[in-house]
C-alpha angles and dihedrals in degrees: 000000000000120000113256093183120038125181119185123195094325119184131181121192116180126211106282093041103275108150107211097171122033113195098316116189118181137159117200114200123229113260098011134121109230118189114204111204128189142129123265110295093020093124102258098127092039090055092050091047091052094048090048092050095244092116126033117235117233091222141345131059137266131191130188117198088345093307117120108231092224104036094038104022096156093050092049096042093049088065094052132084118188129198107190127206094246121077093235104171136137101254098208097045121102115247096241093047091050091055093045090051092053090051090052092052088067092051094251117150118245111278112175093177092058093045090050091051092052093047092048091047089054093044090246102115094097087052096048094112096040119107114246093241089062093061130093121247092259092051092048089055089052089053089054089054091048090052091048090052095043095097094047099249123190093214125049123192116200112191107198091329097182100040109141093006120126121245096261094051090044090059090048088054090052089056090049091052092049090050092052090051089053087055088058099259116144109225130201116183132181115207144171090203107091091192088059092061091042092051103047114010125106092195133017126215122193119205126183133165091001095304132105106237095187145331115207143155105272096234091045091050092052092047096046100041104022120103129199126227123214110205115200119194114203127216091225129025120251128207095219141359111271115251090237089068097050093108091067097060091224123184117222117219119239091250092052090234100099140053127198123209121187120203137176115249089209095059121108088232128026095203091228096122092052091045093053090048092050092047089057090047089056090054095250115148117211122224099180141347128207138165134214132190123228110256126228087255091060090050093046094050090049094050095048091045092051091050094049 
């Protein structure tokens, strides 16, 4: 797929010398959901702010849909919808008027049919005449998304879209994001919830200390960097791992009744068959065996830790 957003060697140095972005290059493909993960202060919001034209980059270039964000700001910005972290809404305005107003800010003609479709898609149509202050936090966040979509953008940035939202509403938001992608909208979300990226992203980008550590297909990332754990429950506890099993780098559980064996899913051989044979040779009787796959959170923590 062609890149709809392209950032090339972007830096941002604030007054005082703080370097928030350090040569960031990133291509975002048309029609994908890209999750941008990183700890607080990693540069996620700064990068979004620069792409959306809210903050000027110190150096580098960015284009959106072929429009340079500096030389053709209006053309680039017209393609972008932004849902910020903060619930910045006019409390006494009616929902439908708030969305219509945002559409008008981009010079779009009034289109009540389109506004109705967006509000229905976000389960807001029955709240169209309610004042914003009467809505729950989850509903207010949906209004922010409706406002961001009001001018029919091709790219939607969601900066921590489910912050402060309960688990049930968070899953509703995931369904909304998937639906928007099916409508052809490219979505970039920053999130602190690892399970959010794991649930809905096509690709995952990791940013830390103002640098992109990697951008990979989620499934490919899990396959390439994920490790599996084999957990072996023993019939009887042991005080220490027998010397004859030292080659396997096993970890003994605190109760002495379990052993953990980590292996690389990419390896030609896992070593499990040999391990089970050697366990029997050492006189250890197995009670149960189970496996678990490294989660995206494990991978993320490892990447950020290695870069620190």
